[in-house]
N, C-alpha and C positions, 0 to 999 in steps of 0.2 A: 336919767343918768344920776349916779350917786354923788353926794357932795364932793367937790374936787379937793377940798382941804381936810377931808376926814382922816381919822387915824388909819382906816382901812387903805386909803390911797397912799399914805405915807409908808406904811409897813410893806404894802405891795410893791411900791417903787424901790425900796431898799432891797427887798428879797430878789426882785427881778434883776436889779443891777448886779447883784452878786452872781446870780445864775447866768446872766448874760456874759459876764466876764469869764467865768469858769468854762462855760460851754464853748465860747469862742476860742479860748486858749486850747482846750482839749481837741475839739474837732478841727480847729485851724491847723493843728499839727498832724493829727491822725488821718483825717479825711483826705487832704491833698496827697499824703503819702500813699494811701490805699488807692486813690483814684489814679495816681501816676502809673501804677503798676497794671492798670486795667485798660481795655480797649477804649478809645475815645468816646464811643457811644454809651459807655457805662459810667462815664465820669460824672455827668451832671446828676443822675439819680443818686449816686453815692454822696455827692456834696449836698444834695437836697435833704439828706437826713438831718443835717444841721438846721436847715430852714424849717423843717417839720417840727423838730424839737423846740426850736425857739418860739414858733407860733403857738405850740401847745402850752409851753410854760407861760407865755404872755396871757393866754386865756385863763389858765388855772391860778397863777400866782397873783396877777393883777385883778382878775375878775372881769374879763371882757367877753362879751358874746359877739359872734360874727354872723350876720345875716347876708346871704348871697341871693341876689335877685337876677334872674335871667341866665341861670346856669345852662339852660338848654341851648343858648346861643354860642356856647364854647365849642369850637370845632375840634375834631380829633387830631391826633398826633400827625397824621398824614397830610394835614393842611397847614402849611406855614403861613403866618400872618404878620402884619405889622401891628403890634399891640400898642395902642396909644392910651396912656393913663394919666390922670392928674397926680401930682406929687406933693404930698403933705408931710410925710414922715419917712422913717426908715422901714416902718411896718410893711408897706406895700411892696418894697423891693424884695422882701422875703416871700410874701404871698405870691407874687406874680411869677417867681421862679418855679414854684411848684404847681401853679394853676395851669400853665401852658409850657410844657417841656417837650423837646429841648428849646432853649431860648437864649439869645445873645442880647445883652443890655447895652444901650448907648449910655456911657458914663464918663465922668471926668477922669483923666488919666492919673491924677493924684491918688485915687482910691487903690490903685494897684500897688502902691508903695506901703500901704498899711500892713504891719506884721499880721500874720495869720489870715485875716480877712482878705487881704489883697492876694495872698498866695492861692487861695481857692478861686478867687475871681478870675485869675489868669487862665484857669483850666477849663472855663466854660465859654471861651471864645467871645469875650466882650468886645465892644467897639469903643476903645478908649480915646477920647478926643481932648484936644487942648482948646478950652473954651475961649481963650484969649485970641485964637486965630480962627475966626468964625468962617471965613471963606474956605480955608483948608479943612476945617472940621466938617462942613457940609459935604464937601467932595468925598471925604473919608467915609461919612455915614452912607452916602449913596453907593460908593464902590464896595465897601466891605459889607454893607447891609444887603446888597443884591447878591453878593457871593454867599452869605449865610443863608438867605432864603432859597437860593438855587440848590444849596446843600441840604435843604429840608429843615432848617432851623428858623424859628420865628425870631423877630427882632422887637425888643421893647424900647419905646421912645416916650419920654415925658415931654409933651409939646410946650409946657410952661418953662422948660429948661432948668428949673431949680425948684427947691421946696417953696411952697406958697401957703400962707396961713389959710385956715378954712374959710374965714370971712373976707378974704381978699381975692381979687381977680388979676390975672397977669395975661399979657398977650400970648397967644399960641403961635409958635413958629410953624413953618410949613414943611419941616423935615419929614414928618410921618407921611404926609400926602405925596411929597416928591418921591420918597422911597417906594411907596406903594405903587405909584404910577410907573416908575422905572422898572420895578421888579414884577409888575403885573400880579401883585398879591393883594388880597383884601385887607382892610383895616378892621381890627377888633377893638372897639372903644370900651374902656372900663373906667368907672369913677367910684370913689369911696370917700368916706369922711373920717379916716383914721387919725387925722391931725388933732382931733379933740381928745383922744385918749393916749396917743403917743406923739406929743408935740416935738418939734425939733429944738435943738440947742438947749436942752434941759434933761436932767436925769429923771424928772418926775413923770410918772405914768399914772393913768386914772382909770377907775372902773367905768364901764359903760358898754355901749353897743356900737359896733362898726357895721355900717351898711355898705356892701359892695354890689354895684350894679353892672352887669355885663350886657352890653348892647348888641344889637344884631350886626352881622358883618356888613361892612360898607364895601360894596364891589366897585372896581375901578374901570371896568370895561365901558368904553364910550364916553368917558369923562376926562376933563382936563384936571390939572393939579388944583386949580382954584375951586372947581366944583367938589372935588374930593375933600379938600380942606374945609370948605364951608359946611359940607354935610357932617363931617366928623366933629367940627367945633360946635355946630348947632346942637347935635345930640348931647355932647358932653356938657355944654353949658346948661342945657335944660335939665339934665339929670343931676348935675351938681346943685342946682337951685331947688330941685325937688327933694333931694336928700342932703341938706346942708350939714 
């Protein structure tokens, strides 16, 4: 990884911040308008144009390489999954939207109120929860998540619940395992280390390499929730330690 305080990192951060703002404003207005006029099945691909452009600009402007391991484990569009990923930055929220489409993300409801960004989010059928009401949030995830999966959409869950620094560990909740068990859908575990180059709560971005590891599907047949959760967490923890 290149020096984090280099002139390259500073210039790249500034340029990307400008590109990010302009792109979000432009596509935040245009893409939802276009998507609104299209059939529901076309909306996410249109809105994903923004995600593809943002990921491209991040690579080129900031100087980031992305290495994907286990791409052969990614199932086709016809197989909806519960996608469980670690959460270190905003970067993975964009990548995972284009990696497994169509997909509905479990997220905090406040995000839907963000101008431009929130408008597009509403059109891709997210599961927007109130994290202050944990019992109600879990029921909502299980009910709406099962409906999304039965309709052919995957569901993205961050078991850590919130962004976690790359060198920290946080307890995993059982929401992904509970939904997978209820919906009879496999879990697709994915880990990455994007927090090193796109950290949270700062505008600074850094050159480097992001490693994304896609694990084998975790089938749920014949397993209870605890077994599913343990299998998912064990794989994710081991992969996160192997690619810190």
